[in-house]
C-alpha positions, 0 to 999 in steps of 0.5 A, a space after each residue: 614533434 614541434 622541432 622543424 629540424 628534424 624530419 617527421 618520424 610518423 604520419 602521425 607528424 606529418 598531419 600535425 605539421 599540417 594542422 598547425 600550420 608548420 609546413 605544407 602536406 608535400 613536403 611533410 610526406 617527403 620528409 616522412 619518406 626520407 625518414 622512413 626509408 632511412 631507419 628500417 628498424 622505426 617503420 613499424 612504429 612510424 605507421 603505428 598512430 592514427 593521424 589527425 584528419 586534415 582534409 579528404 584527400 590527405 586523409 585518404 592520402 595518408 591511409 593508403 601510404 600507410 598501407 602500401 608502405 605495410 604491405 611491401 615492407 611485411 609490416 604489421 597493418 595499422 589498425 586505423 588504415 581502414 577507417 582513417 577518414 571520409 571515402 572520396 566521393 570523387 576520384 583524384 588525379 594527382 598532377 591534375 592533366 587530363 592526359 595523364 588519368 589513363 596512365 594513373 588509373 594504370 600505374 597507380 598502386 592498390 592501396 591508392 587505387 581503391 580510395 579512388 586516388 590516382 598516383 604515378 606508380 613511383 608516388 612514394 618513391 624518394 632517392 634513399 629507397 631508389 639507393 636502399 633497393 641498390 643496395 639490397 642482395 
């Protein structure tokens, strides 16, 4: 997908955009999540293709995201998730503030923690997911 007028529909699209210099990582992931939450029928397909390698932290983040989303939404776990990228040698804490480390260590979803990525419990939340959750029976 090279058309930036459309959101990335897969995690592989995210990596392609980032590697091509078309979009920064964080906005590409946020746009992917908007697409993921907006189209439940496409969720499994959006995780199927393995993303290209970008760099260690981003690769771990994409694998953790796929694992978390597949688990949370009852999707088949993508085969690439376990072997994607290299294991981090040092823990990564989102936000970079020393004062957040304890909170992030506790809040971080297991899919992230096991990859030494420490993020907030709502790292993959988007307004569309929140709206959808509110309308679920």
